[in-house]
C-alpha positions as CSV (number, residue, x, y, z in Angstrom):
1,X,-0.1,0.0,-0.1
2,X,1.1,3.5,-0.7
3,X,0.4,4.8,2.7
4,X,2.6,2.0,4.4
5,X,5.4,2.9,1.9
6,X,5.2,6.5,3.2
7,X,5.8,5.2,6.8
8,X,8.3,2.6,5.7
9,X,10.5,5.3,3.9
10,X,10.2,7.9,6.8
11,X,11.1,5.3,9.3
12,X,14.1,4.2,7.3
13,X,15.4,7.8,7.0
14,X,14.8,8.4,10.6
15,X,17.1,5.3,11.4
16,X,19.6,6.5,8.9
17,X,20.0,9.9,10.7
18,X,20.4,8.0,13.9
19,X,16.9,8.3,15.4
20,X,14.4,5.8,16.5
21,X,11.1,5.8,14.7
22,X,8.0,4.9,17.0
23,X,6.6,1.5,16.9
24,X,3.2,3.0,18.0
25,X,2.2,3.3,14.2
26,X,3.1,-0.3,13.6
27,X,0.8,-1.5,16.3
28,X,-2.1,1.0,16.0
29,X,-2.2,1.6,12.4
30,X,-3.5,-2.0,11.4
31,X,-6.0,-1.9,14.2
32,X,-7.3,1.5,13.4
33,X,-7.5,0.7,9.7
34,X,-9.7,-2.3,10.3
35,X,-11.9,-0.5,12.6
36,X,-12.3,2.6,10.2
37,X,-12.8,0.3,7.3
38,X,-15.7,-1.3,8.8
39,X,-17.2,1.7,10.3
40,X,-16.9,3.8,7.1
41,X,-18.1,1.0,4.9
42,X,-21.2,0.9,6.9
43,X,-21.6,4.7,6.5
44,X,-21.7,4.6,2.8
45,X,-19.8,5.9,-0.3
46,X,-20.4,9.7,0.3
47,X,-19.3,9.7,3.9
48,X,-16.4,7.2,3.0
49,X,-15.1,9.7,0.5
50,X,-15.6,12.8,2.6
51,X,-13.6,11.0,5.4
52,X,-10.9,9.9,3.0
53,X,-10.7,13.7,1.8
54,X,-10.3,14.9,5.5
55,X,-7.7,12.2,6.2
56,X,-5.6,13.2,3.1
57,X,-6.0,16.8,3.8
58,X,-4.7,16.4,7.4
59,X,-1.9,14.3,6.1
60,X,-0.9,17.1,3.6
61,X,-0.8,19.6,6.4
62,X,1.4,17.5,8.5
63,X,3.6,16.9,5.5
64,X,4.0,20.6,4.9
65,X,4.7,21.3,8.5
66,X,7.5,18.6,8.5
67,X,8.8,19.9,5.2
68,X,9.5,23.2,7.0
69,X,11.2,21.4,9.8
70,X,13.5,19.2,7.4
71,X,15.5,22.0,6.8
72,X,18.6,21.3,4.8
73,X,18.3,17.4,5.0
74,X,17.7,16.9,1.3
75,X,16.7,13.2,1.3
76,X,14.2,13.8,4.0
77,X,12.9,16.9,2.3
78,X,12.4,14.7,-0.9
79,X,10.7,11.7,0.8
80,X,8.2,14.3,2.5
81,X,7.7,16.1,-0.8
82,X,7.0,12.9,-2.7
83,X,4.5,11.8,0.1
84,X,2.8,15.2,-0.1
85,X,2.3,14.9,-3.8
86,X,0.8,11.4,-3.4
87,X,-1.6,12.7,-0.7
88,X,-2.5,15.4,-2.9
89,X,-3.3,13.1,-6.0
90,X,-5.3,10.9,-3.4
91,X,-7.5,14.0,-2.5
92,X,-8.0,15.0,-6.0
93,X,-9.2,11.4,-7.0
94,X,-11.4,11.2,-4.0
95,X,-12.9,14.7,-4.7
96,X,-13.5,13.9,-8.5
97,X,-15.1,10.6,-7.5
98,X,-17.3,12.2,-5.1
99,X,-18.5,14.7,-7.7
100,X,-18.9,11.9,-10.3
101,X,-21.2,10.0,-8.0
102,X,-23.3,13.1,-7.4
103,X,-23.5,13.8,-11.0
104,X,-24.7,10.4,-11.9
105,X,-27.2,10.4,-9.0
106,X,-25.8,7.5,-6.9
107,X,-25.3,9.9,-3.8
108,X,-26.9,13.3,-3.1
C-alpha cells in the first residue's frame, strides 16, 4: 500500500539519521485501519469519500509542517515532498469520485 510505503520510507530515513522511529504506528495502524474500514463502509460511499478527503488533507498539512522542519536534509525533504504529492493526488481522486457519483445520482 502507498500509505505504508510512506511510513516505511520515513522510518528508514529516521534510522539513517540516527533516530528511532516510534513503533506505535506499527501497532495501532492495522487495528485502526480495520476499525475505520468497517465503520466507514457502513456509512456509505459519500461519507467514506468525505472522510478520505479529510484524512488526506490532514496528512498534507502534516507533511507541509514536516517539510519546514526538514531544513537542509535533502533526502528527508524529498521523501516528505513525494509523500505530499501522493496525498494531493489521492485528495483529487476522492474529490473527483465524489463529484462523479453526485453527477450520476448515486449519492446526493
